[in-house]
C-alpha positions, 0 to 999 in steps of 0.5 A, a space after each residue: 848096261 845102264 847099272 854098269 854105267 851108274 856104277 863106272 860113272 859115279 867110279 870114274 867121273 865122279 858123278 851122283 848116285 841119288 835117289 831117284 837114279 838108284 830107284 830108277 835103275 832098280 825099276 828099270 831092270 825089274 820091268 826088264 825081268 819081268 818082260 824077259 820071264 821067269 823061265 828064262 832063269 829057271 832054264 839053265 845048261 852049260 851053253 845058256 851059262 856061256 851066251 848069259 856071260 858074254 851077255 853080260 861081258 858085252 854090257 860091262 864094255 858097253 859101259 865101259 865104252 860111254 865112260 872113255 867117251 865121255 871122258 877122253 871123246 866129249 870134245 871130239 867130232 862124234 862123227 869121227 869117234 863113230 866113224 873109227 868105232 865102225 871100222 874097228 867093229 868091222 873087222 871085228 864082225 868080219 873075224 867072228 863070220 870067217 872063223 864061225 861060218 866058214 863054208 857057209 855059202 854068201 847069199 846076195 840077195 835084196 833083202 840080205 842087202 837092205 838088211 846089211 845096209 840098214 844095221 851098217 848104216 842106220 842101226 850102227 853108224 847113224 845111232 852110235 853118232 847119235 847117241 855120243 852126242 847124247 852121252 856127252 850132254 847128259 848124265 852117263 846114268 840118266 843117258 844109259 837108262 833110256 835105252 830100257 825104252 828098246 825092248 819095249 818098243 820092239 815088244 810094241 811092234 811085234 804086237 802092232 806088225 807079227 800079232 805077237 800075244 801082249 802078256 800081263 808080264 810084258 804090261 808091268 814091264 813095260 810101266 815099272 821102265 817107262 816109272 824108271 825112266 821118269 824118275 832118271 829124266 824128269 823128276 828132280 833129284 834131291 840135293 842129297 847124294 847117297 855118298 853123303 846120307 851114308 855119311 850121315 847114317 855113320 856119323 
């Protein structure tokens, strides 16, 4: 998603793609690949390829939504924007659940209700509202690259709470992502953008 957000932000919002942003994206994605592992890319079948296409479509869709929100809804109430998104998203999830899980029993337990409330209210409604506030105040690429910290936090909690193994690949990936986020958010960008640099090279 950060890659597509950077590309679409450059094309439709005329945001600059300086050296720090490009390097940070490369480092961030490299870190993510290191965390996922080579086996994920080596083992391929029809089901995995089909799923990966949907993941790619989801990334492009989210990036496109970021551009639309920033371009047309920056001055709107973020709670209202998030509410409408949750309404349409809920309709889509309900339709998908009916089509894919028809005939399966619905179990109302304390844990299932807690998960439903947490994912719906906290992880979705609240977090997306905060995300829209951040998105309208920061550069699209800068805001998006920071989300690569999500897998790092998840892996750390797995290690802390579930005793998951911390590997060298994960450590390297976390380091690359951290450096990438630092370059995108803290380091001062150069004055010349990639577009200007390429023009100078051609001339």
